[in-house]
Every structure is written in C-alpha cells, then in structure tokens.
N, C-alpha and C positions, 0 to 999 in steps of 0.2 A: 130212276132216281138220278140225282146229280151225282152222288157218290159214285155209282157204277160207272158213270160216264167218265169221271175223274179217274178211276182205277184202269178202265179200259185204255184210256189215253197214255196213261203211264206205262202200262204193259206193252201197248204198241210201240211206244218210244224205245223201250228197252230191246224189244225184238229188232226193231231198226238199227239200233246201235250195235247189237251182235252181228247183224248181218254186214254192216259197214266195216266193223272190225275184221271179219273174214276177208271181206273184199280188199281190205288195205294189205293184208299180208300177200295176195296175189299181185296187187298193183305195185308193191315194193319190188317184185321180180321183173317188172316190165322195164324195157329200155325206152329212150326217148322216142323212137320211131313208133313203138306200139302206142305210147300215150298220145302221140300227135294223130294217129289215125282215129283214136276214140274221140279226140277233140273235134276233128274235122267232121265226124259223124254227127256230132252234137250240133254244130253249126249248120249242117244241112237240114237236119230235122228242125231246127229253130226257124230257118228261112222258109221251109215248106210250110209250116204251121203259124208263122207269125201273124198273119192278118187274122186268122181264127182265133188265136189266143188273145189278141188285142180286143176284139169284139167281146169275148167271153169275160176279160178282165174288166171293161168298161160296163158291162151289163151287171156283173155282180156286184162291183163295189159302187157303182154310181158315181164314180170320180173320172174326170178327164175326157178325153176325146178318142174314139175307138181307133181312127186313122193315125193319130199321133202315137198311140200306144203300140199299134202295129209297127210304126216307124221306130220306136224305141226297141222293139223286139228285134228288128232288122240290125239296128245299131249294135245291140248287145251280141248278136251272132257274127255279122260280118266284120264290123269295125274292130271288135276285140280280138276275132280270129286273125285278122290281118296284122294287128299288133303283136300277137303271141305266137304266130306260125313258126317263126325261125328261132324263138327264144329257148335257150338250153337251161332246163330246170333240174334234170337229174343226171347222176354220173359225174363225170369230171368236167366242171364248167370252166375251169382256167387252169393251165399247166405251165408254171414259169420254173425258172431255176430256182430251187430251194423252197418252193411253195406251190401246193396244188390246193385248189378248191373244189369241193364235191357237193352237189345238191342232194339234200335229203328230205324226203316227204315228211311233213310234220304228223300225219295220221288223221284220224277222223275229224272232220270240222263240222261245227253246228252252225247252220246257216239261218239267221233270223230274217224274215222277209216282211217288208212293209206292205200296207194295203194300197199305197200310191203307185207303186211299180211292182206289182205282184208277179207278173210274167217275165218281164225283162230282167228283173233281178235273178231269177232263178236260172235263166240262161247264161246271164254273165257269170254268176258264182259258180255254176257247174262247169263252165269252160275254164276258169281260172284254177279251180279246185283240181279237176282232173289233169290239166296241164302240168300242175305241180305234183301229181302223183298221189293225191289224197282224195278219199270218199267224202261225200258231204251229205248231211241229213237236215232237211229243211224244217223249219217250224213256220207254218203260214200264219198271216193275221187273220183272226176268226172272221173277218168280214170279206176275206178273199181266199177261202179255203179251196173251193172247186177249180179256179183258174190256176191256182198255185200248184195244186196236186196234178191236175192234167198236165201242165207243163213239165213238172218233174217226171211223170210217167211216160211221156212222149220222148223226152230226152234220154231217160234210162233205157228204153227199148232201143233206140238208135245206137247209143253207147254199146249196150250188150251185143248187138249184131256186128259191131266192130272189134268185139274181143274184150270189152270191158266186163269185169266180174260182176255178178248180180249183187245188189245191195250197195254198189258204189254211188248211187243217186237214191236217196230215199226222202220220203215226205210223210210228216204226221198227218193223218187224215181227220183227227179229232183233237184239234188244238185246245188245250186248257192251260191255265197257269201251272197246274201240276205237271203236265207234259213238258212245258217249256223248262221248268225247274230241273226236271229229270233229264233233259237233254243237256242242259248247261252244266250240270253237275256229275253226269255220268262218268264212270271210271274210263271209258274209251274215249271220251271227248279230249282231244288235244288242243283245240283252238277253237274260239267263238268268233264268227264273222257276223256281227250285228248291224243291221240297217233297219232303223225304225225310230220310234219315239224315244225321248230323253229317258223315260222310266225303264224301258227295255234295255237301253244301252247301258245305263247305270247298273241294271241288274247282271248284264253280262260281265261288267267290270268288277262287280261284288261277288262273282261265282267262285273265285279262287282259281280259275283257269285263265291261261293266256287268252287275251281277247283284242280284237280289232273292231272299234266301234266309232260311230259317227254321230256328232251332235248336230243341233239344229242349224240350219242355214238361215241367215238373215241379212243377206248381202246388200249393202248400199251401192247405188251407182252414182258416180260423180260425173256430171256433165260440165267439163271445164270450158271456159270461154274461147279456147282455141278449136274446140270440137266442131266437126262437121254436124251440126245441129239436127237436120232432117235425117241424117244417116244414124246418129245416136238414138233419136227417139224410135225409129224403125227397128233398131237393134233391140231396145228395151221392150217394145210392144211385141214383137216376134217372140222374144224370150218368155215374157210373162203370160202370153196366151198359149205357148206351146203346151199341149196336154193340160190346158186350164191351170197352169202355174204349179203343178205338182212336183216338179224337179226342185230339190232342195237348194240347188245352186242359183235358182232365179231370182232376180232383183226384187227386193222388198221395199226400198225406198229410193227416191232420187234427191240428190243433193246438189245445189248449184248456187251461184253467186247472184246477188240482187241485180247486178248489171245485165244478167241473161235471162232473168225471170220472163219478161214479156215474150221474148222470142221462143222460148223454150215451151212455155204454155200455149202459144198460138200454134207451135208445131204439133204438140200433143193433141189438141182439139182437131187440127187437120187431119190426124191420122186416127180419128175416132175416139179418143180419150174423153172421159166425162169428169169434170171437177166438181166434186161434192160441196155444196154450201155448208155452212155451219150446222144447220138443223139436220140436214141429210147425213153429214159425217157423224153426228152424234147417234142417229137411228142405226147407222151401220155398225159404229163401234160397239153398240150394246149387243150385237150378235156374233161378233168376231171371236170372243172368248168365253169358255164356260165359267161358271162361278169360282172353279178352283184354279182359274188363271191359264188353263191350257187351251189350245186351239179347239174351236167348235167344230167337229168333224162334218156338220151339215153344209158348212161353206166350201170345204176342201174339194177342188176339182170341179167347182162349178163355174159357169161363165159369168162375166161381169152383170149381164142383164139378170140372170138367175139370182145371184147374191143380193143385188139391189132389190129384186122383188120380195125376197125373204125379209128385208128390213123395211119394206113398205115405201121404198124409193122408186120412183118412176124415172127410167132412163130409156133412150132409143134401143130398140133390139139389136142393133149392129154395134153398139158400144165395145170397144176393145178392152179398155181397163178403166178402172174407177180410181180417181186420185183424190186424196185428202190432204189438206195443209196440216204439218205438224210442226211443233215448236219444242218438244221434250222427247227424250227417250227414257224407258224404263219399263217394268213389268206391268204398271198400271196404265201405260199407253198403248193400246191395241195396235195403231197404226205404225209404231216403232218395233213391232214384233214380227215373227215369221208368219206369213199369210199364204198358205198354199192354194192360191186362187188369184184371178187377176185384179188385185188390189195393191196400190203403191201408196206410200207416204211421201209427201213433198216437203223437204226442209229447204228454206231459202235463207242463206247465211251472207254475212257482211263481206267476207273476204276468205282468201285461201286458208289462213290460219284457223279460222273459225270453222271452216268446212272439214279440215283435218280433225279438229277437236270433236265435231259432231259425229263424224264417221266412226272414230274410235269409241265414243260413247255408245253409239248404236250397237256396235260389234260386242262390246264388253257387257252390254246389257244381255244381249243374246246373239249367237252366231260367232263367238270369238274363233278364230282359227279356221273358219270355212271359206268365204269367198267374198271379194270386193272387185268391183269393176269401175273403170275409168274411160270416159271418152274424151281424148285429147289429142292434139298434134304436138304440143309442147313437152319435149322429152324431158326437160328439167323438172316440170312438175310431176310427171310420171315417176321419175327417179325419186324425187322427194317423198311422194306418197308410198312408193314401194318399199322404202327403207323404214317407214313408220307404221303402216297399217298391220294389225295383228291377225293376218290370215294365211292360210296355205296356197290358195289360189288368187293371184293378182291379175285380173283380166283387162286387156286393152283393146278397145274398139271391136267389140264383139258381143253377141248375145250371151248374157251371163249363163243361163241354164245350159245352152249348147256348148259354150266355151268351157264351162267348168267340168263337164263329163267328157270332153276331148272331142267333140264332135266338130268345132269350128276352130280348134287351136291345136297346138302340137302336144298337149297333155296326154298321158296315157288314157285311152278310152275306158271309162269305169263308170259304174253305178253305185260304188261305195267311196265316198271321199273323206279321206282321214282330216282331222281338224288339229293335229299336233297337240303339244303339251298344253297350250293356252286354252284349247277347246275341250281338254279332258280326253284327248285320244292318245293311243299308243303310236299313232303314225300320222305324218302329215301328207302321205302320198295319195295319189289315185290308186286305189289298191290293185295290184297285180299279182301273177303267179310268184314273183320274187318275194313278196310279202307273206307267201304260204309255204315256203320252204325254210329249212335250217341249212347253214353252209358249215360242213366239216373242212377244216383246214388242216392240211398235212404239210409240216414244216420241217426242213432239215437244219441240222446243226450247221452253224458257219464256222469257217476256219479262222481262228484268231491267233494271231503270232505272239510270241512271249514278249514280256516288257510292256511297253506302252503303246504299241501300235494300234490298239483298240481305241485308246484315248486319242491319238493323233488323227485317227480316221473319223472320230465323232466331232471334231472341232472344224467346221467348214472353214476354209480359207486359211487355216493354220499352217505353219511351216513344220511339217512333221519331223524332220531332223532336229530342229530346235527344241521341240517339246520333249523328244526322246532324250537329248542331251541334258535338259534341265531336270528331267525325271531321274536320270541316273545320278546326278549331283545330289539331289534330295535324298535319294536312297542311301548313298554314301554317308551322308550327314547323320541319317537315322541309325544306322549301323554303328557309327562312331559314338553315338550318345548311348547306344545300348550297352556299349563295352565300358 
C-alpha cells in the first residue's frame, strides 16, 4: 500500500537524522586535519568510481551524456578538493589584535539532489559539508534514486575508513514527499542545501529552517559586434551540448545586433546548428512545456536530434543545437524560458540599448540572479552591462555552463549556484564550505581615553586638539547654564 511506503520513508528519514546527529557530536570534536583527511578520502573514492557513477546516472535518468557526467564527477571531486584543500573552516580562522574569528559547524545539513546532476551533486555537497564539519543527509530525486544512493554509500564507506563517524553521509532510499517534508522539518536539521526544481526550492525556504536554494537558470548570451564570432559560437555550442545542456548555467538564448546577424548565423550553421523555420519552431514549442507551464522532462538532457524527432521535425543526426527566432520573453514564450537541452532562442535587436533591455526582460521573466554571458572585446560595453544585468555570475568570453560552475573561470568550483535576493536566494555565491559554517567572533574591549578622545579619533582628518578644546568649552557653558 502507498501509505506503508510513505510511513517507511518517514521512519527511514528519522533514523538517518538521528544517526547524523550522533555523527555531528563526534565531528564537532575533530580538528581541521582530521576533517581534511576525511575530505581527501571522499575525493579519492569519487575519482575511482567517477566513470561508473556517470554511466549509472545516465542509464537511470535517461538524461545527458555518460562521458560528460563522468567528467562532472571528476570536476566535483578534484576541482572542488583543490579549491578547499587549504581552506580553514573550524577552530580559529583569524586572530588579530582585539578580534578573533572561530569557525563553528552548523550541524546536520539536508541535501536536496536534482535528477540532472545526481551523482556529481552528492560528491560536491559531501565534500563541502564534511570540510565544514557537518554531516549531510541526502534526498534523491525519485528518478535518480539508485545512482544517488550508490554514490552516497561509496563516499560514506571511504569517509568512515578515514575516521569519519558512521551516519555523517546518509541517503534516503525511498524518497517520497513525506520523507522530504520529514527531512526539511526535522528537529535535527540545521540547514537545507537545495538544488532542484523551483517547487522544491520554494518548499525549502518555506520550511522554517535556514536554507540555501538556487532558482532556475535562464542565461542569455550576448554576442557583441566586437566579439571573435567563431570563438563565441564555439563556446556557446560547447556549453550547450555539454551533458546535453543539463547544467543550469548553460546559455538559453543568444542576443545580437542586426548588424551581426548574418555573420553569426552563418557561423552557427558552419558549426552544426540548425535554424528552425516558423512551422518547425511551432512544433517544437508545443513539446517544450507541460500544460502547467513547467519544463517537459521528456526533453531534458536529450540531444538536438532526439528533441527534434519528438516534435516531428527532421534534422541532420549530427546537429549540435536547435535555434528558433524569438521576439518576446515571458511565461508563455517557451523559447525565452529555461531549456535543459540543446535548444536556443535567438533575439535580434536594433542596438545596444534594446539588447540590454531584452536581456533584463528575459532574466526577470525567469532566471533572475543566476547567470549572463557576454562575448566581446570592448571593455566599455562589458562594464556597462556588468553594472546593469541582474545576475550573480557575469561571464566574459567563456562557455557559460562551464564558466558558471568555475571550470573555465576563477569562480569557486560549485554545483550549487546562488541567485541572490533578486532570484529569491539567500546567497549569491557559488556555494562553498564557508557558506556552511557560522563564525563566532571574540572581541576585546578597546581602551578609550576620557573626554573627547573617542570623538576626535572617529573624525577622519580632524584636528584632535581642536575638537578637544571645543568640547571643553561647550561643557563649561553647559555647566554654567545648569548653575
């Protein structure tokens, strides 16, 4: 009976949370070196099993490309490890005269895992959680249970062999809505780290617990007239075809000026893109969204050729991306929305002003706070757009999906990308261990001399003796008035 399954899943979640809480009490007693050994063991296990887990994720979900998923697993292991290896997260982080900062683990973390990155997300979140001294319990997507649980189990075994307490990495094997609710509302849950669909992220923020959630990505890519056009197109196609477009930072639309249209379209065609005519675009638009306006999961992570076939559109098998002309943005315009597959909207605008307006319109429709990319050599236009575009990641001359997660840029390597307040997120960071700790500040009282010394010290550039003299005169007048 379904009720039995719900009850089992809730009970399993409660048991995992109790184990995680016990593990937390032991983790709190560990120093930085002990935590670092655990994180290194997680990294090594993830590297050893990365290819296997990539194949499993692709087979179970039907999304993406097994080789690319293996690459994401390696990224989540090695690149994240390299970034956090020397990071101090517990104990005294900073010791200055009059002020100390101490890293304090937050406690049990609830990790929500998406179906698009089910194994790499577990690797990444396990590493940053344990680096921060906190246990984590994962809630898999129902369509990715086996690969998510296997990843968590492999990492937990490796961590425990390195001295990690049992229960520090847990995973719900029977995910139900009741189990997710139990996880997010459990008394031991101290923080929710949510990566997934909008409904799940909203539920995390509505739980009453501190939460870090990420919204939808819907990043426009602006090809400016000063760009190296062949390189720009190559970056966009590489990004949009990586794991068949399942990274939320990937480009969703291309915006350009009329003066560049012919050159850009010619280059896209040369690199394997297919431009849909009006009838073909209408057929494809009909399958992109479900009746409730959300993304159709059947197109997620499929190749351009596969998506076209679903819509009854014939394209060459080697097609890299499908491109449809668009003139408006909004909830009823599927091409202006997030499309986690190799499909792009193309906006052709009159000038730079209308391009800026269109980019903002697209992002405020969906994807605010997430990612924007520009291909340009003109630093003035880069500066202008960087000051105006409402995103947390503004990428220049790089594949957006790879640049956004920090693979081809100097951003922190991460698979959870905060969208900031404009995107409804509590953080605008690429989430790191430093987002998963609290900082206790130890502050000494400062010596303050009598009279007005504190006043004179607080006025930059002021003559201290003059202020002190004026203060004495004012005090004399006040005393005389009192008499």
